[in-house]
N, C-alpha and C positions, 0 to 999 in steps of 0.2 A: 504494500500500500504506500503510495506516495505521501510525503509529508503534507499535512493540510496547511492552509494559510493561517488559520486561527484554530486553536484548541479551546473548547468550551468545557470547563469543569463543572458538571452538574446538568442534568437533563430535566429540571423542573420547568415551571411556566416561564420564568425569565430566560433560562438557558435555551429552551426551544423557541421562544419568540426571537431570540438573537440568531439562532441557527436558521430560522426561516427568513429573517431579514438579510443575513449574509448570502444565502442562496439567491434571494431576489436580486441582490446587487452584484452577483457574480463572484463571490468569495467562497473558496472551498473551506468548509468548517467540519470539524469532527467533534462529536459530543461524547464525553465519557461520563457515565452515570453509574453510581455504585450499586443500585438495586439490580438484582438478577432478572427480574421480570416486572414490567410495568403493568399495574392493575389500577382500575378506577377507584382509588381509595380516597377517603376524606369526606368532608361535608361541604357546606356552602361557602361561596365567596361572591363578592360583587365586583364587576368590572365597570368602572366609571366610563362616561362617554369619551374621555381622552384616550383610554386604552382601546375601547371598541373601535374608534376611528382608525387606530393603527392596525387592528386585526382586519378590518374591512380593506385597508390598503394592502394587506398581505394576501388578499383573496379569500379570507375567512369571513364570510358574510352572514347575514341573518339566517339563511337556511341552515348553515352549519351550526351556528350558536343556538338556534332553537332546539337542536337535538341534545344540548347539554345544559340548557337553562331557559330562562324566560325574561323578556324585557320588563324591567322594573317601572312602575307607574307612580309610586308615591314613596316618600321618606317621611317618617313621623316619629316624634318623641311624645310619650304619654306619661302622666304622673301616676303616683301610687293609687289614687282613687279612680283611675281610668279616664281622666279628662285630658284632652290634648294640650301639650305645651307648644308644639310647633309641628306643622305639616306643610309639605310642598310637593308639587308634582316633580317627577324625575324623567330623565331621558327625553324621548320625543315629545311626551306630554308637557314637558317644561320648555319646549322650544329649542332644544339641542338638535343639531343636524344628525346626531347619532344616538342610538338608544343606550341606556344603561342595562346591563345584564346581571341577573342573579343566577349563578351557575353552580352545578355540582363540580367541586374542584377536581376530583379524580377524572370525571368524564371530559372536562376541558383539557386536562393534562394529556389524556390519551388522544384526544382530537388533534392537539398540536403535534404530538409525537408522530401519529399516523400520517398527518399532512406532510411533515418534514421528510419522513421516510419515503413517501410516495413521490416527492419531488427530487430528493437528493440521492435516494437509494439506501437500502438497509445497511450497507457497509459504512454509512456516515455516522452511525451511532454504535457505541460499544457499551453494553450493559455489563454489570458485575465488575466495574472498573472505577477506581477512585483516584483522582489526582491528589497526591499527598504533598506536593511541593513543587518548586520551580527554581530555575537558575537563569538569570539574564545573561545573554552572551552577545558578542558583537554580531549585529545583523539578525538576531533571532532570540528564541527562548527555548529552554529545555524543560519539559514537564515530567515529573516523576509519577508513574502510574502503577498502582497496586491492583492486581486482578484477583477476583474471588477464588480462582484456582491456585493462588499462591505465587503466580508469576509476577515479576517486577520488570518494568521496562522504562526507558527514557524516550520520550517522543518530542520531536522538534517542530517548531512552527515559527511564523513571524511574530505572532502575538498570542497571549493566553488571557482568557476571561474567566474569572472565578464566579460561577453562578451556583455555588455549592452551599447556599443556605446559611442559617444562623450559626451553625457549627463549622463554618468555612475553614478548611485547611489553608486556602490561599490567603485569606484575611489574617489568619493566625501568624503566617510567616511574614506578611507585609507589616503587621502591627503586633510584634511579639509581646509587648507590654500592655496590650489592651486589657481593661478590666473584665471580670467575669460577666456572664450573661446577667442582665438586670431583671429582677422580679420585684414588683411593687406591692405584692400581697394579694392580688386578685387571682381567684381560681375560677376557671371556666369549665363547664360541662357542656359538651356539644353532641348533637344528634339530629336525626331526621324522623319525622312521623308522617304517615299518610293521613291527611286531614283536609278539610275545606279551607281554602284561602280566606283571609279576613279583609275587611275594608274594601279597597279598590279591586281586589282579586290578585294584585301583584304589588303589595305594600311591604316595605321594610319598616318594622315598628320596634323602637326601643322603649322599654317600659320599666318604670321603677325609679330608683335613685342611683347615684353614681357608685354606691357601695353595694347595691343589691338590685340587680336588674335582669331583665330578659330581653333578648333580641329574637325576633321572629320574622321570617320571610319565606315565600315559596321559591323553589329552585327547579320546578318543572311546570309545564302546562297542565291544567286540570284534565283529568280523564273525561272524555265527552259523555260517558255513560254514568259515572258515579259522581263527578264533580270534585273528586279528590285529587290532591297534588302532593308532591314531596315537600313538606314544610321543614325548612332548616330552623333550628333553634339553638340559642346559646344562653345558658343559665350562668349567672356570674355573681359571686360573693367576694367581697374584699375582707381579708382578715388583718388583724393588727400586727401579727408576727410575720414580717417580710424578710427575716434574716437569711432565708435561703430555701430553695425547694429541695426537700429531702426524701421525696417519695421516688419509687422506682419508675423510671421512664418519664418521658415528656408528653406522651399522647397515649394514655393507657386506658383500656376498657374498664368501666366500672358499672356496678349495679345501679339502676335508677333510684332505688330506695336509699342509696348512700347519700343522696343530695336533694331529692325532690321535696323533702319536708321544708326546706328553706323557702319554698314558693307556694305553700298551702294557701296563703292569703291572696294569691294572685288569681282571683276569680271575678270575672266581669260578664255582663250579659252578651258581650261580643267575643270573649275569649276565656276559655277555661285552661289556665296554664298547667295545673296538676294533671288534668286529663291528657293534655298534649304531651307532657313529659312521659307519662306512663304508657302512652301509645307507641313509644319508640322500641325498636328491637334491641338497640344497644346504645350506650353513651360512652363518650371519651372524656377523660379528665386531663386538663392541661393548665399549667400556670400561664398567666398573661405576661409574656416576657418580651424584652427587646435588648438592644445593645447600645451603649453610649456611642454617639457619633465619633468618627475618626476624622483627622484633618485632610486626608486624601484617600481616594479609592484607587490610586495608581502607584505602581512601582516599576518604572522603566517600561517594559513590554508586557506587564501584567496589569489587569484592571479587574474591578469588582462590579457586579450588578445585582439587582434584586436584594433578597434578604442578606446575602453576603456583604453587601454595601450598607444597607439601611434597614435592618430588621426593626419593625415598629409594632406597637400595640395595634390590634385590629379594631380600633375605635372609629376610624374614618373610612373604612371599606376601600382603602387605596394601596394596600401592600402589594397585591398581585397586579393591580393597575400600574403602579409605578415600575414594577419589574418589566412590564411590556414597554412602557415609555422609555425606560433605560435602554432597552435593546434597540429601539428605533433611533434614539438620539445618538447612541454609539455608532449605529450604521450610517447616520447622516455625517458624523464627523469623519468616519473612514472615507466616505465619498469625497470629502473636502481635502483630506490630508494623506490619503492612501493608508497602506498597512504599516503605520509608523507610530512610534511613541508620541508624536505630535498629535495624532488623532485621539489617543487616550487622554492626553493632557487637556485637550480642548473639551472633551466629554466631561472630564473631572471638573474643570472650571465652570461648566454650565450647570451641573446638577449637584455636586457634592454639598456645597454650602446650603442652597435652598432646601434640599430634601433632608439634610440633617436637622434643619429647623422644624420640618414636619414631624420627624421622629420625636423631638422634644415636645412639640405641640400635642401629638397623640398621647405621649406620656402624661400630659396634663388633661387628658380626657377627650381631646379632639372635639368633634362636633357634639359629643355627649357632655361637654362642659355645660351645656344648658341645664342638664339634670343636676349638676353640682349647684348651679345658681338657684334653681328652684328649691333644692333641698336646704340650702343656706337661708333662704328667705321665708320659706313656709313649711319646711319639713316634707315636701313632696306631695302634700294634699291641698287642693285649692278648688274653688268654684269658678273664679274668673282669672284666667292666666294673665290678662292685661293688667290686672291690679298687682300682679307679682313681678312680671317682666313685660314692659310695654312692647308692642309688636315691632316698633322700629328698632329697639335694642336686640330683639331676637333675630330679626332679619339681618342686622349688621353683623352679628356674631357669626351667622352661617355664611354670609358673603365673604367674610375674612378667611374662613377656613377653605372655602372653595378656591379662592384666589391663591392661597398658599399651596394647596394640593394640586393645582394645575388644571382644574376643571371649571373655572369661571366661564359662564355660558358665552357671553359676548366675545371674550378673548379667544375661546376655543373655536367658536363658529367662524371667526374671521381669520384664523391662522391658516397659513399655507401648509400643504402636506409636509410632514417631517422629511419624507423621502419622496422626491418627485417621481411620478410614474415613468417607468422605463429606464431610470437612472442605473448606470453600471459603473463600477469602480475603475479608475485608472490605476494600474499596478505600480504605484510608488512604493518602494520597499526600503528606503533608507532608514 
């Protein structure tokens, strides 16, 4: 096998979005992914319109995304007594030129993988192989690869991109003194239940307080006969002891009864949370974790994208979205500067600082910060939200988050494509 132009360490959503982008612009990429077999694992995620725009430009349109999710129509926050704090339309209903999608993460992952393999060939992905480190060299980079069968090899390319997640080996080498993974005390239990969608039929609803809340949204179209859909839910409680996560594993199956009692009071005429939780086949427990921002995502001919670069709390529904955007911005800078460290540096200069600010904003609750404000002012229970937080203040809060996270409507709709249609790279290799 000839050396690739770019090695991608990690075949998750960000790594595969980059692989598809590189294939689109004429760059030979090879993906090394440590799992031996890709399966549609996981629960729900949201893709904001800025990421959906990029997938559309990759030729992954509504027909494909409808097989792994559903366009979102509403985003809402609700207080403890079931009254609305804030609600707004989303995606096309909000006037964006692209929809927002609520997806099954694993099915989206498989869709991206299968699309890349269909375009680039099965030999462009190696499963059961982990990139454990790298060495910058004159004119190229060497990646150290450990295979599941015990083999070790060194693979060379012009550039290396670490898309290997929150436990990234590439980031660990790039920043050997980085602090450990940060846990702020929030525990999440996640699962899916077959049930009827609420409100608009495709609504993302955050319910409760900043220390005790539920998130509920559908990730499939309703069955035409039963009206039932796959409803993704996240149950979250914040504990006072955040000294460290000492349980086995980061995403482990747990019994529903281990945590459902925390939400026995979350019963409303429009949603019975205890029944929703107990309707699931399985639940997964995970700490809400992120990493402290680092000053750069680049070391010579190595760069980071996705969670390897900016693992963030899932409070703004933009972790996976930003990974897709990372891939596209990096592709655009490669078009400008060729397969060179200059391209990586330009990508770093554009995104590292602003997205690091989003990491910290999400740590401060992101758009769920409105729940904090309501809790501080009235304990989460109210009759008239305008008497607690005026509408103008609520709207300004949400507008600021959208601007920081890169999906402010007017700016996004007016933006030119990240990668022009038909653009191909000039093979600058210095």
